PAZAPA-4460 file (N, C-alpha, C; in steps of 0.05 Angstrom, whole numbers, plus 32768, in hexadecimal, padded with zeros to 4 digits):
% residues 241
    n_x    n_y    n_z   ca_x   ca_y   ca_z    c_x    c_y    c_z   seq   type   mol
   87DA   8A23   8ABE   87F4   8A1B   8AB2   87F1   8A00   8AA4     1      M     A
   87FE   89FF   8A8D   87FE   89E6   8A7D   8818   89D7   8A83     2      Y     A
   8817   89BC   8A82   882F   89AD   8A88   8839   899C   8A71     3      D     A
   8829   8999   8A5B   8830   8988   8A45   882C   8996   8A2A     4      T     A
   883F   8992   8A18   883C   899C   89FD   8834   8985   89EB     5      V     A
   881F   8989   89DB   8817   8975   89C7   8822   897E   89AC     6      N     A
   8833   896D   89A0   8841   8973   8987   8833   8964   8971     7      I     A
   8829   8973   895D   881B   8967   8946   882D   8968   892E     8      I     A
   8832   8951   8922   8844   894F   890B   8834   8942   88F4     9      I     A
   882B   8952   88E0   881E   8946   88C8   8834   893A   88B6    10      P     A
   882F   8922   88AC   8844   8914   889C   8838   890A   8882    11      V     A
   884A   8907   886E   8843   88FA   8855   885E   88EF   884A    12      Y     A
   8863   88D5   884E   887B   88C8   8845   8894   88D7   884F    13      N     A
   8895   88DC   8869   88AC   88E9   8875   88BF   88D6   8883    14      E     A
   88C0   88BD   8879   88D2   88A9   8884   88EF   88B2   8886    15      G     A
   88FA   88C1   8872   8916   88CA   8873   891B   88DF   8889    16      P     A
   8905   88EC   8892   8909   8903   88A5   88FF   88FE   88C1    17      N     A
   88EA   88EE   88C4   88DC   88EE   88DD   88ED   88E4   88F5    18      I     A
   88FF   88D2   88F0   8910   88C8   8905   8921   88DE   8911    19      G     A
   892D   88EE   8900   893E   8904   890A   892C   8919   8918    20      R     A
   8914   891D   890E   8902   8930   891B   88FA   8927   8936    21      T     A
   88F2   890E   8939   88EA   8904   8954   8902   8904   8967    22      L     A
   891A   88FE   895D   8932   88FF   896E   8938   891B   8978    23      A     A
   8934   892F   8966   893A   894A   896D   8925   8955   8980    24      E     A
   890C   894D   897D   88F7   8954   8990   88FE   894A   89AC    25      I     A
   8906   8931   89AE   890D   8925   89C8   8925   8933   89D4    26      A     A
   8938   893C   89C4   8950   8948   89CE   894C   8965   89D6    27      E     A
   893C   8974   89C7   893B   8991   89CB   8923   899B   89DC    28      K     A
   890E   898B   89DD   88F7   8994   89EC   88F8   8988   8A08    29      I     A
   88FB   8999   8A1C   88FE   8990   8A38   88E4   898D   8A46    30      K     A
   88D0   899C   8A3E   88B5   899A   8A4B   88A9   897F   8A44    31      N     A
   8896   8976   8A55   8887   895E   8A4F   8879   8962   8A34    32      L     A
   887A   894E   8A23   886D   8951   8A09   8863   8936   89FE    33      H     A
   884F   8938   89EE   8844   8922   89DF   8846   8928   89C1    34      R     A
   884A   8914   89B1   884E   8917   8995   8838   8908   8986    35      V     A
   8829   8916   8975   8815   8909   8964   881D   890B   8947    36      F     A
   8825   88F5   893B   882C   88F3   891F   8813   88EC   890F    37      V     A
   880A   88FE   88FE   87F1   88FB   88F0   87F6   88F4   88D3    38      V     A
   87EB   88DD   88CA   87F1   88D3   88AF   87D7   88CE   88A0    39      Y     A
   87DA   88CC   8885   87C2   88C8   8874   87BC   88AB   886D    40      D     A
   87D1   889B   8868   87CD   8880   885D   87E0   886C   886A    41      F     A
   87D8   8853   886B   87E6   883F   887B   8801   8837   886E    42      D     A
   8805   883D   8855   881E   8836   8848   8833   884C   8849    43      Q     A
   882D   8862   8857   883F   8878   885A   885A   886E   8866    44      D     A
   8870   8876   8859   888A   886B   8863   8893   8878   887D    45      N     A
   8884   888B   8887   888A   8897   88A1   8884   8883   88B8    46      T     A
   8870   8873   88B4   8865   8863   88CA   8878   884F   88D6    47      L     A
   8887   883F   88C6   889A   882C   88D3   88AF   883A   88E5    48      P     A
   88B8   8851   88DD   88CC   885F   88ED   88BF   8869   8907    49      V     A
   88A7   8873   8905   889A   887D   891E   8894   8865   8931    50      V     A
   888C   884F   8926   8886   8838   8937   889F   882E   8946    51      R     A
   88B6   8830   893A   88CF   882A   8948   88D3   883C   8960    52      E     A
   88CF   8856   895C   88D1   8869   8972   88BC   8864   8988    53      F     A
   88A4   885B   897F   888F   8856   8993   8895   883F   89A6    54      M     A
   88A6   882D   899D   88AE   8817   89AF   88BF   8821   89C7    55      Q     A
   88CC   8837   89C3   88DE   8842   89D8   88D1   8859   89E6    56      K     A
   88C0   8868   89D9   88B5   8881   89E4   8896   887F   89E3    57      R     A
   888B   8880   89FB   886E   887D   89FE   885F   8897   89F8    58      K     A
   886D   88AD   89F4   8860   88C6   89EF   885B   88CC   89D2    59      N     A
   885F   88B8   89C0   885B   88BC   89A4   8843   88AB   899B    60      I     A
   8831   88B8   898B   881A   88AA   8981   8817   88AE   8963    61      S     A
   880D   8899   8955   8805   889C   8939   87E7   88A1   8938    62      L     A
   87DF   88B5   8928   87C3   88BB   8926   87BC   88BD   8908    63      V     A
   87A9   88AD   88FF   87A1   88AE   88E3   878E   88C5   88DE    64      K     A
   8794   88D3   88C8   8784   88EA   88C0   8766   88E2   88BD    65      N     A
   8755   88EF   88CC   8739   88E7   88CC   8726   88F9   88BD    66      K     A
   8731   890F   88B2   8720   8922   88A4   8724   8921   8885    67      Y     A
   8736   8910   887C   873C   890F   8860   8759   8916   885C    68      G     A
   8765   890D   8846   8782   8911   8841   878A   892E   8840    69      N     A
   87A4   8933   8844   87AF   894D   8841   87B7   895A   885B    70      G     A
   87CA   896D   8859   87D6   8978   8871   87C2   8988   8882    71      V     A
   87AF   8996   8876   879B   89A4   8885   878C   8991   8897    72      L     A
   8782   897B   888C   8773   8968   889B   8784   8959   88B0    73      N     A
   879D   8956   88A9   87B0   8949   88BD   87B3   895B   88D5    74      A     A
   87B6   8975   88D1   87B8   8988   88E7   879F   8989   88F7    75      I     A
   8788   8989   88EA   876E   8989   88F8   876B   896F   8908    76      R     A
   8774   8959   88FD   8773   893F   890C   8784   8941   8924    77      T     A
   879C   894D   8922   87AD   894F   8939   87A1   8960   894E    78      G     A
   8795   8976   8947   8787   8988   895A   8771   8978   8969    79      F     A
   8763   8968   895A   874C   8959   8966   8756   8943   8978    80      A     A
   876F   893A   8974   8779   8923   8983   8781   892B   89A0    81      A     A
   8785   8944   89A5   878D   894D   89C0   8774   8955   89D0    82      I     A
   8773   894C   89E8   875B   8952   89F9   875B   896E   8A04    83      D     A
   8773   8978   8A0B   8775   8992   8A18   8792   899B   8A16    84      D     A
   8797   89B4   8A20   87B2   89BD   8A22   87BC   89CD   8A0A    85      G     A
   87D3   89C6   89FF   87E1   89D7   89EC   87EA   89C6   89D5    86      V     A
   87E7   89D1   89BC   87F0   89C3   89A4   8803   89D4   8994    87      A     A
   8818   89C7   8989   882A   89D5   8977   882D   89C4   895E    88      V     A
   882C   89D1   8947   8830   89C3   892D   884D   89C4   8925    89      V     A
   8859   89AD   8920   8875   89AB   8919   8877   899B   88FF    90      V     A
   8888   89A3   88ED   888C   8995   88D4   889E   897C   88D9    91      M     A
   889A   8968   88C8   88A9   894F   88CB   88C5   8950   88BF    92      A     A
   88CB   8966   88B1   88E4   8967   88A2   88FA   8977   88AF    93      D     A
   88F7   897C   88C9   890B   898B   88D9   890E   89A9   88D0    94      L     A
   88FA   89B3   88C1   88FC   89CF   88B9   88F6   89E2   88D0    95      S     A
   88E5   89D9   88E3   88DE   89EA   88FA   88F3   89E6   8910    96      D     A
   88F8   89FB   891F   890C   89FC   8935   88FE   89F2   894E    97      D     A
   88FE   89D7   8952   88F0   89CC   896A   88FD   89D5   8984    98      V     A
   8916   89DE   8983   8923   89E9   899B   8914   8A01   89A6    99      G     A
   8902   8A0D   8997   88F3   8A24   89A0   88D9   8A1D   89AD   100      K     A
   88D2   8A03   89AD   88B8   89FB   89B8   88B5   8A01   89D6   101      V     A
   88CA   89FD   89E5   88C9   8A03   8A02   88C5   8A21   8A06   102      D     A
   88D2   8A32   89F6   88CE   8A4F   89F9   88B1   8A56   89F2   103      Q     A
   88A6   8A4A   89DD   888A   8A4F   89D6   8877   8A46   89EC   104      M     A
   887D   8A30   89F8   886D   8A25   8A0D   886E   8A37   8A26   105      F     A
   8885   8A42   8A2B   8887   8A55   8A42   8875   8A6E   8A3D   106      A     A
   8874   8A77   8A24   8862   8A8D   8A1D   8845   8A86   8A22   107      K     A
   883D   8A6E   8A1B   8822   8A65   8A20   881C   8A66   8A3E   108      I     A
   882F   8A5D   8A4E   882B   8A5D   8A6B   882D   8A79   8A78   109      N     A
   8836   8A8C   8A68   8835   8AA8   8A71   881A   8AB5   8A6B   110      Q     A
   8808   8AA6   8A5D   87EE   8AB1   8A58   87E7   8AB5   8A3B   111      G     A
   87F9   8AAE   8A28   87F2   8AB1   8A0C   87E2   8A99   8A02   112      Y     A
   87D2   8A9E   89EE   87C1   8A89   89E2   87CC   8A7D   89C9   113      D     A
   87DB   8A8D   89BA   87E8   8A85   89A1   8805   8A90   89A1   114      V     A
   8818   8A7E   899B   8834   8A87   8999   883E   8A7F   897E   115      V     A
   8847   8A93   896F   884F   8A8F   8953   886E   8A8E   8951   116      C     A
   8878   8A7A   8944   8894   8A7A   893C   8898   8A8E   8926   117      G     A
   88AC   8AA0   8928   88AF   8AB5   8915   88CB   8AB6   8909   118      S     A
   88CC   8AB4   88EF   88E6   8AB7   88E1   88EE   8AD3   88DC   119      R     A
   88DC   8AE6   88E1   88E1   8B02   88D8   88E3   8B15   88EF   120      Y     A
   88ED   8B0B   8906   88F5   8B1D   891C   8912   8B17   8923   121      V     A
   891D   8B28   8934   8939   8B25   893B   893E   8B0A   8948   122      K     A
   8951   8AFB   893E   8957   8AE0   8947   894A   8ACB   8936   123      G     A
   8938   8AD3   8925   892B   8AC0   8913   8939   8AC0   88F7   124      G     A
   8931   8AAD   88E6   893D   8AAD   88CC   8933   8A95   88BC   125      G     A
   893C   8A94   88A3   8935   8A7E   8891   894E   8A75   8882   126      Q     A
   8953   8A5B   8882   896A   8A50   8874   8960   8A3E   885D   127      I     A
   8965   8A46   8845   895C   8A37   882E   893F   8A3D   8827   128      G     A
   8935   8A2D   8815   8919   8A30   880C   8916   8A44   87F5   129      G     A
   8900   8A44   87E7   88FB   8A56   87D0   88FB   8A73   87D9   130      P     A
   8909   8A84   87CB   890A   8AA0   87D2   88F0   8AAE   87CE   131      G     A
   88E1   8AA6   87B9   88C7   8AB3   87B4   88B3   8AAE   87CA   132      F     A
   88B3   8A95   87D4   88A1   8A8D   87EA   88A9   8A9D   8803   133      K     A
   88C2   8AA0   8808   88CC   8AAF   881F   88C3   8ACC   881D   134      K     A
   88C5   8AD8   8805   88BE   8AF4   8802   88A0   8AF8   8807   135      M     A
   888F   8AE5   87FD   8873   8AE7   8801   886B   8AE5   881E   136      L     A
   8877   8AD2   882C   8870   8ACE   8848   887A   8AE6   8859   137      S     A
   8891   8AF0   8853   889B   8B08   8861   8888   8B20   885D   138      W     A
   8881   8B24   8844   8870   8B3B   883D   8855   8B38   884B   139      L     A
   8849   8B20   884A   882F   8B1C   8857   8831   8B21   8875   140      A     A
   8845   8B16   8881   8847   8B18   889E   884C   8B34   88A8   141      G     A
   8860   8B42   889C   8867   8B5C   88A5   8851   8B70   889F   142      V     A
   8845   8B6F   8887   882F   8B82   8880   8817   8B7E   8892   143      S     A
   8810   8B64   8898   87F8   8B5F   88A9   87FD   8B69   88C5   144      L     A
   8816   8B66   88CE   881D   8B70   88E9   8818   8B8E   88EC   145      Y     A
   8820   8B9D   88D8   881D   8BBA   88D9   8801   8BC3   88D2   146      Y     A
   87F4   8BB5   88C0   87D9   8BBE   88B7   87C3   8BB7   88CA   147      L     A
   87C6   8BA0   88D8   87B0   8B97   88EA   87B8   8B96   8907   148      T     A
   87D2   8B94   890D   87DB   8B92   8928   87DC   8B75   8932   149      G     A
   87D7   8B61   8921   87DA   8B46   892A   87F7   8B42   8932   150      V     A
   87FC   8B38   894B   8817   8B3A   8957   882B   8B24   894F   151      P     A
   882D   8B1F   8935   8843   8B0E   892A   884A   8B19   890F   152      T     A
   8864   8B18   8909   886D   8B20   88EF   8871   8B08   88DC   153      R     A
   8868   8AF1   88E5   886B   8AD9   88D4   8851   8ACA   88D5   154      D     A
   883C   8AD6   88CB   8821   8ACB   88CD   881E   8AB1   88BD   155      I     A
   882E   8AAC   88A9   882B   8A95   8898   883A   8A7C   88A2   156      S     A
   884B   8A80   88B6   885A   8A69   88C0   8848   8A55   88CF   157      N     A
   884B   8A3C   88C9   883A   8A27   88D5   8843   8A20   88F1   158      S     A
   885B   8A27   88F8   8867   8A20   8912   885B   8A32   8927   159      F     A
   8844   8A2A   8931   8835   8A3A   8945   882B   8A28   895B   160      K     A
   8828   8A33   8973   881D   8A25   898A   8803   8A31   8993   161      M     A
   87EF   8A20   8998   87D4   8A2A   899F   87CA   8A1C   89B9   162      Y     A
   87BB   8A2A   89C8   87AC   8A1D   89DE   8794   8A0F   89D1   163      T     A
   878C   89FA   89DE   8774   89EB   89D5   875B   89FD   89D6   164      K     A
   875B   8A10   89E9   8745   8A23   89EB   8741   8A32   89D1   165      T     A
   8757   8A3C   89C6   8756   8A4A   89AC   874C   8A37   8996   166      V     A
   8757   8A1F   8995   8750   8A0D   8980   8732   8A05   8981   167      L     A
   8728   8A03   899A   870B   89FD   899D   86F9   8A14   8995   168      N     A
   8704   8A2C   8996   86F4   8A44   8991   86F5   8A4E   8974   169      D     A
   8707   8A43   8964   870B   8A4B   8949   86FF   8A37   8936   170      I     A
   86EC   8A3F   8925   86E2   8A2E   8910   86F4   8A2F   88F8   171      E     A
   8701   8A19   88F2   8714   8A18   88DB   8704   8A17   88C1   172      V     A
   870A   8A2A   88B0   86FC   8A2B   8896   8710   8A27   887E   173      Q     A
   8729   8A25   8884   873D   8A21   886F   8737   8A08   8860   174      S     A
   873E   8A08   8846   873A   89F1   8835   8753   89E8   8827   175      R     A
   8769   89F5   882D   8782   89EE   881E   8795   89DE   882E   176      G     A
   87A8   89ED   883C   87BD   89DF   884A   87C6   89EF   8862   177      G     A
   87E0   89F7   8862   87EC   8A03   8879   87E1   8A1F   8880   178      F     A
   87D1   8A2A   886F   87C5   8A45   8875   87B3   8A44   888D   179      E     A
   87AD   8A2C   8897   879B   8A29   88AE   87A8   8A37   88C7   180      V     A
   87C2   8A37   88C9   87CF   8A45   88DF   87CB   8A63   88DE   181      G     A
   87CB   8A6E   88C6   87C5   8A8A   88C2   87A8   8A90   88C9   182      M     A
   8796   8A7F   88C1   877A   8A83   88C7   8775   8A83   88E5   183      E     A
   8780   8A6F   88F3   877B   8A6D   8910   8787   8A86   891E   184      I     A
   879F   8A8E   8917   87AC   8AA5   8924   879D   8ABE   8920   185      T     A
   8794   8AC4   8907   8786   8ADC   8901   876B   8ADD   8910   186      V     A
   875C   8AC7   890F   8743   8AC6   891D   8746   8AC8   893B   187      K     A
   875B   8ABB   8946   8760   8ABD   8962   8766   8ADA   896A   188      A     A
   8774   8AE8   8959   877B   8B04   895F   8762   8B16   8961   189      F     A
   8750   8B12   894E   8738   8B23   894E   8724   8B1A   8963   190      F     A
   8727   8B03   896E   8717   8AFA   8984   8722   8B03   899F   191      K     A
   8739   8B0F   899E   8745   8B1A   89B7   8758   8B08   89C6   192      G     A
   8760   8AF2   89BA   8774   8AE1   89C6   8790   8AEE   89C6   193      Y     A
   87A0   8AE7   89DA   87BB   8AF2   89DC   87CE   8AE2   89CA   194      K     A
   87DD   8AF0   89B9   87EF   8AE4   89A5   880A   8AF1   89A8   195      I     A
   881F   8AE1   89A5   883A   8AEB   89A5   884B   8ADB   8991   196      T     A
   8864   8AE2   898F   8876   8AD3   897D   8891   8AD0   8989   197      E     A
   889F   8ABB   8981   88BB   8AB7   8989   88CC   8AB3   896F   198      V     A
   88E5   8ABB   896F   88F5   8AB7   8957   88FB   8A9A   8953   199      P     A
   88FB   8A92   8939   8901   8A77   8932   890F   8A76   8917   200      T     A
   891F   8A63   8913   892E   8A5F   88FA   8922   8A48   88EB   201      V     A
   8919   8A4D   88D3   890E   8A37   88C1   8924   8A2E   88AF   202      W     A
   8926   8A13   88AC   893B   8A07   889A   892D   89F6   8885   203      R     A
   8935   89F8   886C   892A   89E8   8857   8931   89CB   885C   204      D     A
   891F   89B9   8853   8923   899D   8858   893C   8993   884A   205      R     A
   8949   897E   8855   8960   8972   8849   895A   8957   883C   206      S     A
   8942   894C   8841   893B   8932   8835   891D   8932   882F   207      A     A
   8915   8922   881B   88F9   8920   8814   88F0   8938   8804   208      G     A
   88D6   8937   87FD   88CA   894B   87EC   88B6   895C   87FB   209      K     A
   88B8   8976   87F8   88A5   8988   8805   8889   8985   87FA   210      S     A
   8876   8986   880C   8859   8984   8804   884C   899F   8804   211      R     A
   885C   89B4   8808   8851   89CF   8808   8849   89D6   87EB   212      F     A
   8830   89DE   87E7   8825   89E3   87CD   881E   8A01   87CB   213      K     A
   8832   8A12   87C5   882F   8A2F   87C6   8818   8A38   87B5   214      L     A
   8818   8A31   879C   8804   8A3D   878A   87E8   8A32   878F   215      W     A
   87E6   8A19   879A   87CC   8A0E   87A1   87C1   8A1B   87BA   216      K     A
   87D3   8A21   87CD   87CA   8A2B   87E7   87CB   8A4A   87E9   217      W     A
   87D8   8A57   87D6   87DA   8A74   87D7   87BF   8A82   87D9   218      L     A
   87AB   8A7A   87CA   8791   8A87   87CE   8786   8A87   87EA   219      P     A
   878C   8A71   87F9   8784   8A6F   8815   8792   8A83   8826   220      G     A
   87AC   8A87   8822   87BB   8A9B   8831   87B0   8AB7   882B   221      Y     A
   87AB   8ABC   8811   87A1   8AD6   880A   8786   8ADB   8816   222      I     A
   8775   8AC6   8817   875A   8AC9   8823   875C   8AD2   8840   223      H     A
   876D   8AC5   8850   876F   8ACC   886C   877E   8AE6   8871   224      W     A
   878F   8AED   885F   879C   8B08   8860   8787   8B1D   885C   225      Y     A
   8776   8B1A   8848   8761   8B2E   8842   874C   8B2E   8858   226      L     A
   8747   8B16   8863   8734   8B14   887A   873D   8B25   8891   227      F     A
   8758   8B24   8897   8763   8B34   88AD   8760   8B52   88A7   228      A     A
   8767   8B5A   888E   8765   8B76   8887   8748   8B80   8889   229      I     A
   8735   8B71   887E   8719   8B79   887F   870E   8B7A   889B   230      K     A
   8716   8B67   88AC   870C   8B66   88C8   8717   8B7E   88D7   231      T     A
   8730   8B85   88D2   873C   8B9D   88DE   872D   8BB6   88D6   232      K     A
   8728   8BB9   88BC   871A   8BD0   88B1   86FE   8BD3   88BD   233      L     A
   86F0   8BBC   88BF   86D5   8BBD   88CA   86D5   8BC7   88E7   234      R     A
   86EA   8BBE   88F6   86ED   8BC7   8911   86F2   8BE5   8913   235      G     A
   8702   8BEF   8901   8708   8C0C   8901   86EF   8C1C   88FA   236      L     A
   86E0   8C13   88E6   86C7   8C20   88DE   86B3   8C20   88F5   237      V     A
   86B1   8C09   8903   869E   8C07   8919   86A5   8C1A   8930   238      K     A
   86BF   8C1C   8936   86C8   8C2E   894B   86C5   8C4B   8943   239      R     A
   86C7   8C51   8929   86C4   8C6C   891F   86A7   8C76   891E   240      G     A
   8695   8C63   8922   8679   8C6A   8922   866E   8C6D   8906   241      G     A
***
């Protein structure tokens, strides 16, 4: 049984948002938790706000990105910062429903290795954001669910919780951004880890500028989508003799 959730928040000039996010985490997450805010550069306007919270809350840490700039390396740095236990990736802009973290953590303690927040199951949803991006993520998630059996209908959502065991066992090969969550989940599935999903509602940011780079990162998502299809087909061929 795990007793603490490690929350990883990659940031880039999220000063207008991070205070509300940290306050909401403290309010809505009842389990013991630690927060790792991962940043790229010392002039990031997120840092002064976080330092104010750190004076009152000892469970918040600032961690400088050690693998190179960018969200992918920030997430990898966050994973490396935790010694053991459970990690969940949360966005700094309040888009993720942190009120679901306790439910996800309960699933981990029921024996699951990866728990995916899902917008595309009953009780989930998306408020705002580009319609084209939503269509692509829905199509990828639902089709991969039926074609391969990976047990989430929202494979591209970054709001996922992982055991450190899974993170230690998966070699990250992504080179773009948030598609790393898709990579880890797909690889974990084919390695036999237990995966489930919980409904979650995603909300578009109300302040600041999104760092999501759809066209730059889309090839990465396509790569891991095709990886899952090919791996499934190879398994079917092998079983068929």
